[in-house]
Backbone as CSV, one residue per row, in Angstrom:
resi,resn,N_x,N_y,N_z,CA_x,CA_y,CA_z,C_x,C_y,C_z
1,CYS,56.354,26.022,45.122,56.051,26.715,46.372,54.762,27.517,46.211
2,PRO,53.787,27.391,47.094,52.506,28.071,46.909,52.615,29.578,46.992
3,PHE,53.707,30.103,47.535,53.841,31.548,47.671,54.433,32.186,46.436
4,GLN,54.836,31.375,45.452,55.495,31.903,44.268,54.518,32.159,43.128
5,ARG,53.212,32.099,43.408,52.243,32.248,42.331,52.411,33.588,41.640
6,GLY,52.480,33.524,40.322,52.519,34.744,39.532,53.821,35.504,39.628
7,ILE,54.973,34.852,39.809,56.234,35.579,39.890,56.501,36.272,38.569
8,SER,56.814,37.543,38.637,57.062,38.312,37.428,58.339,37.854,36.749
9,ARG,58.315,37.813,35.439,59.532,37.526,34.684,60.407,38.759,34.542
10,TYR,59.879,39.880,34.942,60.638,41.124,34.919,60.976,41.519,36.345
11,THR,62.260,41.667,36.642,62.688,42.050,37.973,63.295,43.446,37.926
12,PRO,62.646,44.440,38.555,63.200,45.788,38.547,64.569,45.827,39.217
13,LYS,65.382,46.783,38.831,66.666,46.979,39.490,66.418,47.342,40.948
14,PRO,67.009,46.589,41.874,66.734,46.846,43.293,67.136,48.257,43.718
15,ASP,66.328,48.832,44.572,66.604,50.125,45.172,66.652,49.897,46.677
16,TYR,67.833,49.997,47.244,67.991,49.653,48.652,67.840,50.853,49.582
17,THR,67.347,51.977,49.039,66.971,53.092,49.890,65.526,52.841,50.321
18,MET,65.359,52.220,51.458,64.053,51.689,51.825,63.435,52.409,53.010
19,SER,62.117,52.339,53.052,61.380,52.821,54.216,61.508,51.790,55.331
20,ASN,61.214,52.223,56.535,61.309,51.302,57.670,60.342,50.138,57.551
21,TRP,59.141,50.395,56.991,58.187,49.292,56.872,58.718,48.217,55.930
22,ARG,59.418,48.616,54.883,59.949,47.652,53.917,60.992,46.759,54.581
23,LYS,61.826,47.329,55.424,62.842,46.538,56.113,62.180,45.523,57.030
24,ARG,61.142,45.969,57.767,60.441,45.044,58.652,59.713,43.968,57.855
25,PHE,59.142,44.360,56.732,58.402,43.420,55.888,59.326,42.326,55.355
26,ARG,60.487,42.709,54.879,61.431,41.721,54.369,61.887,40.777,55.475
27,SER,62.200,41.346,56.623,62.646,40.515,57.750,61.553,39.545,58.176
28,HIS,60.308,39.973,58.062,59.162,39.127,58.405,58.985,37.995,57.399
29,LEU,59.173,38.287,56.104,58.915,37.296,55.063,59.945,36.171,55.030
30,LYS,61.184,36.478,55.343,62.230,35.456,55.223,61.924,34.198,56.019
31,PRO,61.661,34.294,57.315,61.322,33.055,58.041,59.962,32.499,57.652
32,LEU,59.032,33.368,57.294,57.700,32.902,56.913,57.764,32.026,55.671
33,LEU,58.601,32.420,54.703,58.732,31.671,53.455,59.861,30.652,53.499
34,GLY,60.646,30.662,54.575,61.753,29.727,54.677,62.872,30.047,53.714
35,ILE,63.166,31.337,53.536,64.187,31.766,52.588,65.249,32.582,53.324
36,THR,66.377,32.766,52.677,67.455,33.559,53.270,67.836,34.753,52.412
37,ARG,67.470,34.728,51.118,67.876,35.795,50.208,66.684,36.668,49.831
38,ILE,66.929,37.961,49.719,65.890,38.899,49.291,65.362,38.516,47.910
39,ASP,66.249,38.044,47.041,65.842,37.711,45.677,64.856,36.554,45.614
40,ASP,64.691,35.817,46.716,63.733,34.711,46.739,62.318,35.159,47.103
41,ILE,62.171,36.433,47.478,60.833,36.971,47.723,60.152,37.199,46.379
42,PRO,58.916,36.748,46.190,58.229,36.984,44.916,58.154,38.473,44.588
43,SER,58.309,38.790,43.314,58.201,40.183,42.881,56.754,40.572,42.636
44,THR,56.010,39.640,42.039,54.611,39.890,41.683,53.769,38.686,42.099
45,ILE,52.617,38.922,42.721,51.782,37.831,43.223,50.342,38.025,42.759
46,VAL,49.732,36.956,42.265,48.296,36.960,41.981,47.572,36.701,43.295
47,LEU,46.853,37.701,43.770,46.181,37.592,45.064,44.807,36.942,44.964
48,TRP,44.120,37.212,43.863,42.754,36.694,43.688,42.436,36.686,42.200
49,ALA,41.637,35.735,41.785,41.132,35.702,40.416,39.707,35.195,40.431
50,GLY,38.857,35.794,39.607,37.463,35.398,39.576,36.657,36.328,38.697
51,PRO,35.331,36.227,38.740,34.487,37.069,37.887,34.378,38.497,38.398
52,SER,34.367,39.439,37.475,34.216,40.844,37.834,32.812,41.128,38.338
53,ARG,32.706,41.905,39.395,31.402,42.350,39.864,30.722,43.218,38.827
54,LEU,31.500,43.857,37.960,30.958,44.823,37.011,30.301,44.170,35.803
55,ASP,30.940,43.141,35.244,30.358,42.509,34.048,30.486,40.989,34.027
56,GLY,31.003,40.400,35.100,31.088,38.945,35.192,32.248,38.315,34.461
57,LYS,33.064,39.090,33.776,34.185,38.525,33.031,35.367,38.277,33.957
58,PRO,36.292,37.372,33.547,37.384,36.987,34.454,38.414,38.105,34.641
59,ILE,38.679,38.421,35.904,39.671,39.434,36.250,40.615,38.857,37.298
60,MET,41.648,39.610,37.636,42.598,39.167,38.660,43.113,40.371,39.432
61,VAL,43.492,40.116,40.672,44.081,41.132,41.542,45.556,40.774,41.686
62,VAL,46.422,41.692,41.287,47.847,41.399,41.181,48.650,42.408,41.996
63,ALA,49.481,41.915,42.897,50.361,42.768,43.692,51.747,42.783,43.073
64,SER,52.273,43.976,42.824,53.638,44.123,42.329,54.436,44.967,43.317
65,CYS,55.736,45.064,43.081,56.649,45.743,44.016,56.605,45.064,45.386
66,VAL,56.476,43.749,45.371,56.472,42.994,46.622,57.903,42.812,47.122
67,ARG,58.838,42.595,46.196,60.230,42.350,46.582,61.023,43.634,46.772
68,VAL,60.882,44.563,45.846,61.698,45.778,45.881,60.796,47.001,45.967
69,PRO,61.318,48.132,46.468,60.487,49.320,46.641,59.914,49.859,45.346
70,SER,58.715,50.408,45.442,58.110,51.134,44.334,58.842,52.454,44.146
71,LYS,58.953,52.875,42.900,59.616,54.144,42.594,58.614,55.220,42.194
72,ASN,57.364,55.029,42.582,56.334,56.021,42.304,56.541,57.216,43.236
73,GLY,56.841,58.377,42.656,57.155,59.545,43.465,55.986,60.047,44.284
74,LYS,54.752,59.896,43.790,53.582,60.392,44.520,53.225,59.482,45.692
75,THR,53.151,58.188,45.426,52.769,57.269,46.499,53.941,56.953,47.413
76,GLU,55.157,57.120,46.902,56.369,56.651,47.569,56.295,55.129,47.646
77,ASP,57.031,54.539,48.560,57.168,53.086,48.546,55.921,52.402,49.105
78,MET,55.166,51.775,48.194,54.006,50.983,48.582,53.927,49.775,47.658
79,ILE,53.423,48.664,48.160,53.092,47.538,47.281,51.926,47.990,46.419
80,GLN,52.070,47.824,45.108,51.089,48.328,44.158,50.150,47.195,43.741
81,VAL,48.855,47.372,43.962,47.880,46.320,43.667,46.993,46.758,42.504
82,ALA,46.991,45.962,41.441,46.226,46.271,40.235,45.086,45.295,40.045
83,ILE,43.993,45.788,39.458,42.864,44.953,39.072,42.855,44.923,37.545
84,MET,43.055,43.737,36.970,43.225,43.622,35.528,42.418,42.460,34.962
85,SER,42.098,42.564,33.689,41.457,41.458,32.990,42.401,40.266,32.945
86,GLN,41.846,39.073,33.029,42.671,37.874,32.886,43.056,37.631,31.429
87,THR,42.275,38.152,30.506,42.451,37.789,29.103,43.011,38.912,28.226
88,LEU,42.881,40.163,28.675,43.334,41.293,27.871,44.316,42.142,28.655
89,ALA,45.466,42.439,28.052,46.429,43.331,28.684,45.794,44.711,28.857
90,PRO,46.180,45.453,29.892,45.536,46.738,30.174,45.501,47.707,28.994
91,PHE,46.589,47.847,28.274,46.602,48.794,27.151,45.688,48.326,26.031
92,THR,45.680,47.022,25.782,44.800,46.469,24.744,43.336,46.713,25.104
93,ALA,42.970,46.430,26.355,41.592,46.625,26.796,41.204,48.099,26.723
94,TRP,42.094,48.967,27.174,41.843,50.404,27.198,41.653,50.950,25.782
95,SER,42.510,50.563,24.867,42.468,51.072,23.494,41.202,50.647,22.767
96,ALA,40.726,49.445,23.086,39.552,48.907,22.403,38.243,49.218,23.123
97,GLY,38.320,49.915,24.243,37.104,50.196,25.001,36.547,48.971,25.694
98,LEU,37.436,48.018,26.025,37.021,46.780,26.676,37.470,46.749,28.133
99,ASP,37.545,47.932,28.738,38.003,48.055,30.116,36.850,47.996,31.122
100,GLY,35.662,47.636,30.673,34.493,47.622,31.545,34.535,46.579,32.641
101,SER,35.413,45.593,32.534,35.527,44.576,33.584,36.206,45.121,34.826
102,VAL,37.029,46.162,34.638,37.818,46.673,35.761,37.565,48.156,36.046
103,CYS,36.781,48.809,35.200,36.512,50.238,35.378,35.016,50.479,35.195
104,PRO,34.312,50.949,36.223,32.858,51.079,36.142,32.409,52.206,35.224
105,ASP,31.181,52.119,34.755,30.613,53.183,33.919,30.548,54.508,34.670
106,SER,30.568,54.453,35.981,30.498,55.664,36.793,31.806,56.444,36.812
107,CYS,32.877,55.872,36.266,34.175,56.551,36.251,34.287,57.436,35.012
108,VAL,34.394,58.743,35.214,34.481,59.664,34.070,35.802,59.506,33.331
109,HIS,36.801,58.899,33.970,38.120,58.756,33.358,38.231,57.514,32.479
110,ARG,37.148,56.743,32.352,37.197,55.508,31.569,37.566,55.814,30.110
111,SER,37.821,54.773,29.347,38.316,54.943,27.980,37.307,55.680,27.097
112,LYS,37.816,56.397,26.130,36.954,57.147,25.214,36.018,56.248,24.415
113,PRO,36.463,55.058,23.944,35.530,54.200,23.213,34.309,53.793,24.040
114,ARG,34.422,53.866,25.371,33.285,53.556,26.241,32.520,54.807,26.644
115,GLY,32.884,55.937,26.082,32.164,57.162,26.378,32.764,58.004,27.480
116,GLY,33.957,57.635,27.965,34.615,58.406,29.013,35.502,59.505,28.447
117,LYS,36.143,60.231,29.340,37.046,61.297,28.922,38.400,60.763,28.484
118,GLY,38.692,59.510,28.796,39.998,58.954,28.460,41.115,59.576,29.275
119,SER,40.778,60.041,30.481,41.730,60.813,31.287,42.351,60.016,32.421
120,CYS,42.253,58.694,32.382,42.887,57.885,33.418,44.381,58.189,33.444
121,TYR,44.912,58.411,34.636,46.313,58.804,34.777,47.278,57.630,34.653
122,VAL,46.784,56.400,34.654,47.652,55.226,34.639,48.195,54.994,33.232
123,ASN,49.500,54.803,33.132,50.137,54.453,31.863,49.957,52.949,31.658
124,LYS,48.963,52.588,30.870,48.596,51.176,30.717,49.714,50.345,30.087
125,ALA,50.472,50.945,29.181,51.518,50.193,28.488,52.582,49.689,29.462
126,ARG,52.827,50.447,30.524,53.861,50.063,31.479,53.463,48.886,32.352
127,LEU,52.216,48.481,32.272,51.731,47.377,33.095,51.853,46.027,32.404
128,HIS,52.369,46.021,31.184,52.327,44.786,30.395,53.133,43.655,31.041
129,ASP,54.318,43.947,31.568,55.133,42.885,32.162,54.438,42.257,33.362
130,THR,53.846,43.097,34.198,53.117,42.589,35.366,51.924,41.755,34.920
131,TRP,51.154,42.270,33.957,49.987,41.535,33.464,50.417,40.205,32.843
132,ASN,51.475,40.217,32.061,51.919,39.020,31.352,52.329,37.919,32.330
133,ALA,53.048,38.285,33.388,53.461,37.297,34.382,52.248,36.679,35.068
134,ALA,51.297,37.521,35.455,50.098,37.017,36.137,49.240,36.179,35.195
135,HIS,49.069,36.648,33.968,48.290,35.910,32.965,48.898,34.535,32.714
136,ASN,50.221,34.479,32.579,50.884,33.203,32.329,50.746,32.259,33.507
137,TYR,50.794,32.817,34.715,50.631,31.952,35.880,49.244,31.315,35.893
138,LEU,48.210,32.105,35.650,46.854,31.566,35.660,46.657,30.554,34.542
139,THR,47.267,30.825,33.401,47.150,29.907,32.271,47.812,28.567,32.578
140,GLU,48.972,28.637,33.231,49.748,27.423,33.469,49.320,26.672,34.725
141,HIS,48.835,27.407,35.743,48.544,26.776,37.020,47.092,26.925,37.468
142,GLY,46.574,28.139,37.323,45.227,28.374,37.810,44.154,28.045,36.796
143,LYS,44.560,27.894,35.510,43.625,27.614,34.422,42.464,28.605,34.403
144,GLY,42.780,29.857,34.763,41.757,30.892,34.730,40.751,30.803,35.848
145,GLY,40.981,29.936,36.815,40.016,29.744,37.885,40.184,30.737,39.011
146,ARG,39.564,30.463,40.124,39.545,31.374,41.262,40.730,31.090,42.194
147,ILE,41.399,32.130,42.585,42.428,32.039,43.611,41.977,32.916,44.760
148,GLU,41.870,32.379,45.933,41.413,33.143,47.082,42.601,33.721,47.836
149,PRO,42.456,34.922,48.405,43.580,35.518,49.121,43.993,34.744,50.362
150,ASP,43.059,33.965,50.930,43.418,33.243,52.146,44.262,31.998,51.855
151,HIS,44.667,31.804,50.588,45.650,30.773,50.286,47.032,31.216,50.754
152,LEU,47.182,32.503,51.003,48.415,33.019,51.581,48.295,32.988,53.102
153,PRO,49.411,32.909,53.809,49.341,32.994,55.280,48.649,34.278,55.700
154,SER,47.908,34.215,56.792,47.106,35.353,57.216,47.947,36.556,57.622
155,ASP,49.242,36.332,57.834,50.118,37.452,58.202,51.157,37.742,57.123
156,TYR,50.882,37.298,55.897,51.859,37.453,54.810,52.286,38.908,54.650
157,PHE,51.331,39.843,54.674,51.627,41.243,54.397,51.764,42.100,55.666
158,ASP,52.084,41.470,56.777,52.349,42.243,57.989,53.400,43.315,57.713
159,HIS,53.195,44.505,58.244,54.095,45.662,58.146,53.985,46.405,56.815
160,ALA,53.333,45.822,55.809,53.349,46.407,54.466,52.464,47.643,54.352
161,HIS,52.851,48.538,53.461,52.016,49.637,53.013,51.551,49.277,51.611
162,MET,50.246,49.350,51.356,49.689,48.813,50.121,48.731,49.801,49.472
163,ARG,48.820,49.896,48.170,47.954,50.771,47.381,46.919,49.904,46.669
164,PHE,45.669,49.969,47.119,44.596,49.189,46.509,44.122,49.894,45.243
165,GLY,44.415,49.334,44.081,43.889,49.886,42.845,44.805,50.859,42.131
166,MET,46.085,50.516,41.984,46.949,51.371,41.172,46.511,51.319,39.703
167,GLU,45.772,50.281,39.347,45.115,50.126,38.049,43.789,49.440,38.310
168,GLY,42.736,49.923,37.672,41.427,49.327,37.874,40.743,49.851,39.125
169,ASP,39.445,49.609,39.203,38.653,50.069,40.342,38.409,48.897,41.283
170,PRO,38.714,49.054,42.574,38.521,47.949,43.527,37.098,47.411,43.584
171,SER,36.101,48.200,43.139,34.713,47.750,43.204,34.435,46.554,42.302
172,ALA,35.353,46.237,41.397,35.181,45.070,40.530,35.417,43.765,41.281
173,VAL,35.983,43.872,42.480,36.443,42.718,43.254,35.583,42.583,44.510
174,PRO,35.314,41.369,44.982,34.542,41.221,46.221,35.180,41.988,47.380
175,LEU,34.356,42.610,48.197,34.845,43.401,49.316,35.683,42.569,50.275
176,ARG,35.337,41.295,50.441,36.059,40.464,51.397,37.541,40.344,51.050
177,VAL,37.890,40.461,49.760,39.295,40.417,49.361,40.043,41.590,49.982
178,TRP,39.438,42.774,49.895,40.072,43.980,50.442,40.055,43.965,51.967
179,GLN,39.005,43.433,52.552,38.944,43.338,54.011,40.036,42.410,54.532
180,TYR,40.274,41.332,53.803,41.325,40.382,54.179,42.691,41.057,54.151
181,LEU,42.953,41.818,53.094,44.249,42.490,52.966,44.392,43.621,53.977
182,ALA,43.320,44.393,54.164,43.370,45.522,55.096,43.635,45.052,56.520
183,ALA,43.186,43.845,56.853,43.406,43.312,58.197,44.871,42.968,58.438
184,GLN,45.644,42.832,57.355,47.051,42.469,57.483,47.979,43.669,57.448
185,VAL,47.764,44.551,56.488,48.754,45.589,56.217,48.765,46.659,57.305
186,ALA,49.884,47.366,57.375,50.000,48.451,58.344,49.317,49.714,57.847
187,ARG,49.222,49.874,56.514,48.621,51.085,55.938,48.191,50.781,54.515
188,TRP,47.094,51.392,54.093,46.661,51.243,52.711,46.007,52.535,52.236
189,THR,45.888,52.637,50.919,45.087,53.682,50.293,44.189,53.024,49.259
190,GLY,43.009,53.618,49.013,42.107,53.040,48.034,40.994,54.002,47.658
191,TYR,40.525,53.896,46.407,39.525,54.807,45.860,38.579,54.020,44.962
192,THR,37.313,54.402,44.944,36.379,53.795,44.011,35.458,54.847,43.415
193,ALA,35.283,54.767,42.096,34.368,55.669,41.402,32.937,55.162,41.454
194,ASP,32.742,53.930,41.930,31.405,53.334,41.931,30.736,53.445,43.292
195,TRP,31.145,54.425,44.087,30.672,54.584,45.461,29.154,54.679,45.567
196,ALA,28.496,55.288,44.569,27.042,55.470,44.652,26.291,54.146,44.537
197,ASN,26.961,53.104,44.065,26.316,51.807,43.866,26.795,50.747,44.848
198,LEU,27.505,51.167,45.887,28.105,50.217,46.811,27.502,50.354,48.214
199,ALA,27.547,49.254,48.954,27.085,49.267,50.336,28.020,50.114,51.195
200,GLN,27.521,50.556,52.328,28.284,51.448,53.190,29.568,50.810,53.706
201,ASP,29.611,49.477,53.771,30.819,48.798,54.248,32.042,49.186,53.417
202,TRP,31.836,49.473,52.153,32.954,49.848,51.295,33.596,51.155,51.750
203,ALA,32.787,52.058,52.302,33.301,53.356,52.750,34.254,53.213,53.929
204,ASP,34.227,52.072,54.608,35.160,51.853,55.705,36.598,51.746,55.203
205,LEU,36.767,51.308,53.946,38.111,51.063,53.407,38.515,52.025,52.308
206,PHE,37.520,52.598,51.602,37.829,53.345,50.385,37.316,54.775,50.413
207,MET,37.992,55.615,49.647,37.547,56.975,49.402,36.598,56.965,48.215
208,ALA,35.656,57.903,48.181,34.794,58.075,47.013,35.542,58.934,45.996
209,SER,35.862,58.353,44.856,36.550,59.087,43.803,35.520,59.900,43.027
210,VAL,35.616,61.239,43.121,34.622,62.120,42.492,35.325,63.132,41.596
211,SER,34.573,63.671,40.624,35.149,64.611,39.659,34.301,65.856,39.477
212,SER,33.338,66.061,40.381,32.513,67.266,40.316,32.106,67.665,41.721
213,ILE,31.786,68.939,41.893,31.344,69.427,43.196,30.045,68.751,43.633
214,PRO,29.021,68.622,42.761,27.794,67.932,43.196,28.049,66.504,43.680
215,ASP,28.902,65.760,42.967,29.198,64.399,43.401,29.971,64.391,44.712
216,MET,30.852,65.363,44.881,31.600,65.450,46.127,30.661,65.658,47.306
217,LEU,29.691,66.566,47.147,28.736,66.843,48.214,27.820,65.652,48.463
218,ARG,27.418,64.983,47.389,26.554,63.812,47.535,27.289,62.685,48.252
219,ALA,28.536,62.457,47.882,29.309,61.401,48.527,29.425,61.666,50.024
220,LYS,29.690,62.922,50.396,29.791,63.266,51.810,28.467,63.011,52.530
221,SER,27.362,63.336,51.863,26.049,63.152,52.491,25.720,61.682,52.701
222,LEU,26.354,60.808,51.903,26.121,59.370,52.011,27.120,58.688,52.943
223,GLY,27.971,59.483,53.572,28.887,58.915,54.552,30.247,58.535,54.020
224,TRP,30.568,58.980,52.799,31.873,58.689,52.224,32.809,59.872,52.429
225,ARG,34.074,59.595,52.590,35.084,60.644,52.519,35.496,60.777,51.057
226,PRO,35.371,61.973,50.479,35.647,62.123,49.053,37.114,62.406,48.743
227,PHE,37.518,61.922,47.590,38.777,62.342,46.974,38.396,62.945,45.633
228,PHE,38.567,64.248,45.525,38.043,65.025,44.403,39.162,65.344,43.410
229,SER,39.021,64.824,42.201,39.957,65.123,41.115,39.340,66.234,40.278
230,SER,39.913,67.426,40.379,39.288,68.635,39.843,39.744,68.949,38.421
231,PHE,38.763,69.089,37.520,39.054,69.489,36.142,39.083,71.008,35.981
232,ASP,38.554,71.730,36.957,38.402,73.182,36.831,39.009,73.872,38.046
233,PRO,39.963,74.791,37.838,40.572,75.498,38.978,39.550,76.184,39.873
234,LYS,38.422,76.595,39.316,37.388,77.237,40.130,36.827,76.270,41.172
235,ASP,36.861,74.982,40.845,36.328,73.994,41.786,37.265,73.765,42.966
236,ASP,38.525,74.143,42.818,39.469,73.949,43.920,39.019,74.741,45.149
237,ALA,38.608,75.985,44.916,38.149,76.828,46.023,36.900,76.255,46.661
238,ALA,36.005,75.705,45.831,34.777,75.099,46.361,35.111,73.875,47.208
239,ALA,36.137,73.138,46.800,36.548,71.969,47.576,37.050,72.389,48.957
240,VAL,37.825,73.466,48.999,38.332,73.969,50.271,37.178,74.427,51.163
241,THR,36.223,75.114,50.547,35.053,75.581,51.292,34.273,74.410,51.884
242,ALA,34.253,73.286,51.162,33.531,72.101,51.625,34.323,71.303,52.660
243,GLY,35.536,71.779,52.982,36.311,71.131,54.031,37.355,70.149,53.554
244,LEU,37.592,70.067,52.223,38.597,69.149,51.718,39.985,69.768,51.822
245,ARG,40.991,68.916,51.937,42.384,69.352,51.997,43.073,69.047,50.668
246,LEU,44.019,69.885,50.309,44.839,69.580,49.146,45.647,68.318,49.437
247,CYS,45.645,67.389,48.495,46.441,66.158,48.630,47.857,66.523,49.070
248,LEU,48.340,65.899,50.127,49.634,66.273,50.678,50.787,66.012,49.723
249,ALA,50.604,65.048,48.814,51.656,64.793,47.825,51.769,65.936,46.825
250,GLU,50.674,66.712,46.678,50.660,67.837,45.750,50.942,69.157,46.452
251,SER,50.983,69.152,47.763,51.193,70.381,48.527,52.680,70.690,48.638
252,LYS,52.989,71.832,49.242,54.387,72.210,49.443,55.106,71.219,50.352
253,ALA,54.344,70.558,51.202,54.951,69.575,52.101,55.470,68.356,51.342
254,ALA,54.826,68.036,50.193,55.221,66.903,49.346,55.359,65.610,50.154
255,VAL,54.310,65.296,50.912,54.276,64.061,51.697,53.569,62.993,50.882
256,GLY,54.286,61.940,50.519,53.708,60.883,49.705,52.685,60.041,50.445
257,CYS,51.941,59.239,49.686,50.845,58.446,50.254,51.310,57.492,51.352
258,SER,52.489,56.917,51.195,52.970,55.956,52.172,53.153,56.600,53.542
259,ARG,53.572,57.851,53.568,53.751,58.560,54.839,52.449,59.189,55.326
260,CYS,51.599,59.621,54.400,50.354,60.289,54.778,49.322,59.290,55.303
261,GLY,48.960,58.330,54.476,47.993,57.313,54.876,46.587,57.829,55.107
262,GLY,46.275,59.012,54.555,44.971,59.604,54.819,43.832,59.051,53.983
263,CYS,44.133,58.343,52.906,43.083,57.863,51.998,42.720,56.411,52.288
264,ASP,42.292,56.158,53.520,41.899,54.806,53.925,40.438,54.769,54.350
265,GLY,39.606,55.556,53.658,38.179,55.548,53.942,37.874,56.031,55.349
266,ASN,36.890,55.397,55.974,36.448,55.792,57.311,37.138,55.003,58.421
267,GLN,38.215,54.338,58.072,38.860,53.449,59.031,39.213,54.152,60.333
268,LYS,39.649,55.387,60.245,40.037,56.124,61.449,39.011,57.211,61.787
269,GLY,37.799,57.060,61.260,36.751,58.025,61.555,36.216,58.710,60.312
270,ALA,34.890,58.813,60.225,34.246,59.379,59.037,34.307,60.895,58.990
271,LYS,34.680,61.534,60.094,34.677,62.997,60.131,35.984,63.612,59.645
272,ARG,36.958,62.796,59.351,38.211,63.346,58.820,37.964,63.972,57.453
273,ALA,38.710,65.005,57.153,38.542,65.688,55.870,38.938,64.784,54.711
274,GLY,38.243,64.967,53.583,38.663,64.332,52.348,39.768,65.159,51.697
275,PHE,40.114,64.803,50.472,41.205,65.480,49.776,40.783,65.875,48.363
276,PHE,41.516,66.822,47.797,41.340,67.161,46.388,42.708,67.396,45.767
277,LEU,42.755,67.296,44.449,43.946,67.636,43.691,43.555,67.939,42.263
278,SER,44.462,68.551,41.525,44.220,68.812,40.115,44.235,67.491,39.353
279,THR,43.315,67.327,38.413,43.327,66.140,37.576,44.682,66.031,36.893
280,HIS,45.302,64.857,36.995,46.647,64.706,36.471,46.685,63.623,35.402
281,GLY,47.880,63.313,34.936,48.015,62.461,33.760,47.989,63.338,32.524
282,ALA,48.497,62.836,31.413,48.631,63.642,30.206,47.297,64.202,29.726
283,VAL,46.275,63.339,29.619,44.978,63.789,29.116,44.269,64.651,30.163
284,GLY,44.271,64.215,31.413,43.609,64.961,32.461,44.173,66.358,32.631
285,ALA,45.491,66.473,32.624,46.117,67.790,32.756,45.767,68.682,31.583
286,SER,45.661,68.105,30.398,45.287,68.885,29.211,43.859,69.394,29.308
287,LEU,42.960,68.536,29.783,41.562,68.939,29.932,41.426,70.051,30.971
288,ARG,42.184,69.948,32.047,42.145,70.996,33.068,42.722,72.296,32.522
289,LYS,43.775,72.205,31.754,44.425,73.382,31.200,43.463,74.184,30.338
290,HIS,42.615,73.454,29.603,41.682,74.135,28.703,40.515,74.794,29.429
291,THR,40.386,74.539,30.727,39.350,75.213,31.507,39.929,76.410,32.265
292,THR,41.255,76.560,32.225,41.913,77.651,32.935,41.799,78.939,32.135
293,PRO,41.326,80.036,32.732,41.191,81.307,32.016,42.518,81.780,31.477
């Protein structure tokens, strides 16, 4: 079946406490795929494979949590889309400083062997099952070649909430891939650290991921809505002064990304406020802690 590409060999324990979009999405997929059981919905799908915009090496775009809800407390239930090397598992690439295919030099959180802070919040080791399923599919069927997203029905992801780039930077992938997905889903979030090197069309879909006040101001001047990951508590006040809002998932309201939907670039207007939050993840939180008086 062409819709079964990249089915994960690991199936998470189902969580039937679902959002309304998930219920509609499942009901939509059953007749589309000609199935009757939830378990027949693919868990993980390879959406695209091809050369990285960053270094030309083979990468892939992989959607997980397609069948069952995501248990990410910050994002809440969203289909999680990762950008990964076709040949190296995320933890292996990260440890060896070979993450340049999916993480631009402009990202301060890149691996330490590449000169970054090593503060990426993503737990790379936990991605191995997803990477392994996608890698095996390409090896057995795609032979490492290109898979285009339009091989899926144009309404495959109707009703879905999707997180573009739960691993990797979307800028490694052609913009048309994200435009294709954004035209289908009901809501998405996305961020890129390579905003200064991208055409303005990217700002329609993505937030500018910044880590300093000067970059935040520059991104705004270039027409991007910024998402500021702050290493210094003093910068939080400056972010507020510049018109940014505290990420709602980090606020007292504790509204996750799936309900907020504010990080979708300029899609609903460029004048909307950007967001900021404290740098998180084990390394990021430690670096921020050491700047606190």
